C-alpha positions as CSV (number, residue, x, y, z in Angstrom):
1,M,197.7,114.5,67.8
2,L,200.4,112.0,65.9
3,L,204.1,112.1,67.0
4,V,206.6,111.6,65.3
5,P,210.6,110.1,65.9
6,R,212.7,112.4,67.2
7,W,215.5,111.9,64.3
8,V,212.8,113.2,61.5
9,L,213.1,116.7,63.9
10,F,216.6,116.2,63.6
11,S,217.1,115.8,60.0
12,S,214.5,118.3,59.4
13,G,216.3,121.0,61.3
14,C,219.5,120.0,59.8
15,A,218.6,120.4,56.1
16,P,218.4,124.3,56.4
17,V,221.3,124.6,58.3
18,L,223.6,122.3,56.1
19,L,222.4,124.1,53.1
20,V,223.2,127.7,54.6
21,A,226.7,126.5,56.1
22,G,227.5,124.7,52.8
23,W,226.9,127.7,50.8
24,V,228.7,130.4,53.3
25,I,231.5,128.0,53.6
26,A,231.6,127.4,49.5
27,A,230.9,131.0,49.1
28,S,234.1,131.9,51.3
29,L,236.4,129.6,49.8
30,E,235.4,131.2,46.1
31,G,236.3,134.9,47.2
32,P,235.2,137.9,45.3
33,A,234.5,135.7,42.3
34,Y,231.3,134.6,43.0
35,D,228.4,137.2,43.5
36,P,225.5,135.9,45.4
37,V,223.0,138.6,43.7
38,T,223.9,137.1,40.2
39,Q,225.0,133.4,40.2
40,T,223.3,130.5,42.0
41,I,224.8,128.4,44.8
42,S,225.1,125.8,41.5
43,V,228.2,128.0,40.5
44,L,229.4,127.0,43.7
45,A,229.7,123.2,43.3
46,A,230.6,123.7,39.8
47,Y,234.0,121.8,37.8
48,G,236.7,123.9,39.0
49,A,235.2,126.0,41.5
50,A,237.5,126.6,45.2
51,G,234.6,124.8,47.3
52,S,232.8,122.6,45.0
53,W,233.5,120.0,47.3
54,V,231.8,121.7,50.3
55,M,228.8,122.6,48.3
56,T,228.5,119.2,47.0
57,T,228.7,117.6,50.3
58,A,226.6,120.3,51.3
59,L,223.7,119.4,48.6
60,L,224.2,115.2,49.5
61,A,223.5,115.9,53.0
62,L,220.4,118.3,52.1
63,G,219.0,115.6,49.6
64,A,219.6,112.7,52.2
65,C,217.8,115.0,55.3
66,H,214.7,115.6,52.9
67,L,214.4,111.5,52.1
68,L,215.0,110.9,56.1
69,T,212.4,113.5,56.9
70,A,209.9,112.3,54.0
71,W,210.1,108.6,55.0
72,G,209.6,109.4,58.8
73,L,206.5,111.5,58.4
74,R,204.4,108.7,58.2
75,P,201.5,110.8,60.0
76,A,201.7,113.5,57.2
77,A,199.9,113.4,54.2
78,T,201.4,111.1,51.3
79,A,201.3,113.9,48.8
80,G,203.2,116.6,51.1
81,R,205.8,113.2,51.5
82,V,206.5,112.5,47.9
83,A,206.6,116.2,47.5
84,L,209.7,116.4,50.2
85,A,211.2,113.1,48.8
86,G,210.8,114.6,45.3
87,G,213.0,117.2,46.4
88,G,215.4,115.8,48.3
89,A,216.0,113.4,45.3
90,A,216.3,116.5,42.9
91,A,219.2,117.7,45.2
92,L,220.9,114.4,45.0
93,V,220.7,114.7,41.3
94,V,221.9,118.4,41.4
95,A,224.9,117.5,43.4
96,L,225.6,114.5,41.4
97,L,225.4,116.5,38.0
98,P,227.4,119.5,38.4
99,A,226.9,122.7,36.2
100,P,230.1,123.3,34.2
101,S,232.8,125.6,35.1
102,S,231.5,128.0,32.3
103,G,227.9,128.2,30.5
104,G,224.9,126.3,30.6
105,S,224.3,122.8,31.5
106,L,221.2,121.0,30.3
107,R,221.9,118.0,32.2
108,H,222.5,120.3,35.2
109,G,219.4,122.5,34.5
């Protein structure tokens, strides 16, 4: 069995915690205007949202965690590492291109 460094376990464990914490905090800052059943988390990071800075930070941290984990999982299959890194890069792009305050966005999508 090949071992991975502890920091890889830390970065992989932090990813879901950071995402959920950012989601919960940004939703609480948004108040009843946010409906998690009908709206995506992108709404929480949109321009003008009360907790946009929280959700944007959480998405940036999530992307960084995924990239670090993919980099550190050298014993894992390359295809899996590339997929994980792609997810991390996608999270960074979503954070850097937030949804508009109303309507859709081809850039964000």
